[in-house]
C-alpha positions in Angstrom: -38.9 114.1 238.3 -38.7 113.5 234.7 -35.4 115.1 234.5 -33.9 113.7 237.3 -34.9 110.0 236.0 -33.4 111.0 231.9 -30.2 112.3 233.8 -29.5 109.1 235.8 -30.3 107.0 233.0 -27.5 109.1 230.9 -25.1 108.8 233.8 -25.4 105.0 234.1 -25.1 104.7 230.3 -21.8 106.8 229.9 -20.4 104.8 233.1 -21.4 101.5 231.1 -19.5 102.8 227.3 -16.6 104.0 229.5 -16.3 100.3 230.7 -16.9 98.8 227.4 -14.6 101.0 225.8 -11.8 100.3 228.6 -12.4 96.4 227.7 -12.1 97.0 224.0 -9.0 99.0 224.3 -7.5 96.2 226.5 -8.5 93.4 223.9 -6.5 95.9 221.1 -3.1 96.0 223.4 -3.9 92.2 223.9 -3.9 91.6 220.3 -1.2 93.8 219.7 1.2 91.9 222.0 -0.1 88.7 220.6 1.0 89.5 217.5 4.4 91.0 218.3 5.5 87.6 220.2 3.8 85.6 217.3 6.3 87.6 214.8 9.5 87.6 217.3 9.3 83.7 217.9 8.7 83.4 214.3 11.9 85.4 213.7 13.9 84.0 216.3 12.4 80.6 216.6 15.5 79.0 214.3 18.1 80.3 216.1 16.4 79.4 219.6 16.0 76.1 218.5 19.6 75.8 217.2 21.1 77.0 220.4 19.2 74.7 222.6 20.3 71.6 220.0 23.8 72.9 221.0 23.0 73.0 224.5 21.6 69.5 224.8 24.4 68.1 222.8 27.1 69.6 225.1 25.3 68.4 228.2 24.7 64.9 226.6 28.6 64.7 225.5 29.7 66.0 229.3 31.6 62.7 231.3 30.5 62.4 234.6 33.2 60.9 237.1 31.9 57.6 239.0 35.0 57.7 241.2 34.5 59.0 244.5 36.5 62.2 245.6 38.9 61.5 248.2 38.1 63.3 251.6 
């Protein structure tokens, strides 16, 4: 009887540890992805900003015709 009880506790403990281990691994992967994103944005941020400013300037310099098209 005691053996069955102890085995049940050991099985339950192993399952909890496996879930905790998976959660820790997901946390580490999430942290690694966050560091990669921050590094990429820091490195490329100035270039992206320049491209967006160039695009905004180009769009603001476009002249729109107010005359209707001939059908």
